[in-house]
C-alpha positions as CSV (number, residue, x, y, z in Angstrom):
1,X,18.3,5.5,-5.1
2,X,15.1,6.7,-3.6
3,X,14.9,6.6,0.2
4,X,12.1,7.5,2.6
5,X,13.9,8.9,5.7
6,X,11.2,11.5,6.4
7,X,8.2,9.1,6.4
8,X,8.4,7.9,10.0
9,X,8.8,11.4,11.3
10,X,5.9,12.7,9.1
11,X,3.7,9.8,10.4
12,X,4.5,10.7,14.0
13,X,3.8,14.4,13.4
14,X,0.4,13.5,11.9
15,X,-0.4,11.1,14.8
16,X,-0.6,8.1,12.4
17,X,0.9,4.7,13.6
18,X,2.4,2.1,11.3
19,X,-0.5,-0.2,12.5
20,X,-3.0,2.4,11.2
21,X,-1.2,2.7,7.9
22,X,-1.3,-1.1,7.3
23,X,-4.8,-1.6,8.7
24,X,-6.2,1.2,6.4
25,X,-5.6,-1.1,3.5
26,X,-3.9,1.6,1.5
27,X,-0.5,0.0,1.9
28,X,0.2,-3.7,2.5
29,X,2.6,-5.0,5.1
30,X,5.2,-6.0,2.5
31,X,5.1,-2.5,1.0
32,X,5.4,-0.8,4.4
33,X,8.5,-3.0,5.0
34,X,10.0,-1.7,1.7
35,X,9.4,1.8,2.9
36,X,11.3,1.1,6.1
37,X,14.3,-0.6,4.3
38,X,14.5,1.6,1.2
39,X,13.0,-0.9,-1.2
40,X,11.2,0.0,-4.5
41,X,7.6,1.0,-4.4
42,X,5.2,1.9,-7.2
43,X,3.5,5.2,-7.9
44,X,0.2,3.9,-6.5
45,X,1.8,3.6,-3.1
46,X,3.2,7.1,-3.4
47,X,-0.2,8.3,-4.4
48,X,-1.9,6.6,-1.4
49,X,0.7,8.1,1.0
50,X,0.2,11.5,-0.4
51,X,-3.6,11.2,0.0
52,X,-3.4,9.9,3.5
53,X,-0.8,12.4,4.6
54,X,-2.2,15.3,2.5
55,X,1.3,16.1,1.2
56,X,3.6,16.1,-1.8
57,X,6.0,13.1,-2.4
58,X,9.0,15.2,-1.5
59,X,7.6,15.4,2.1
60,X,8.6,11.8,2.7
61,X,11.0,10.7,-0.1
62,X,14.3,11.9,-1.5
63,X,16.9,10.9,-4.1
64,X,20.3,9.9,-2.9
65,X,23.0,9.1,-5.5
66,X,24.3,5.6,-5.5
67,X,27.8,5.2,-4.0
68,X,30.5,4.5,-6.6
69,X,31.9,1.0,-6.3
């Protein structure tokens, strides 16, 4: 599963609020909620975040293996 644990910290470090992200129009409110809860996003969202934050995807997302059931 892909998770985004570093995104909030990266936004804080860059001085970007969640309001600014949503207001910019690059990411909608539903997509931002998915980022907070670990939902699925598409590559356009990853691209937009990389442009806004001037970083590579690994700066805010990581792969965590699913837990065996």
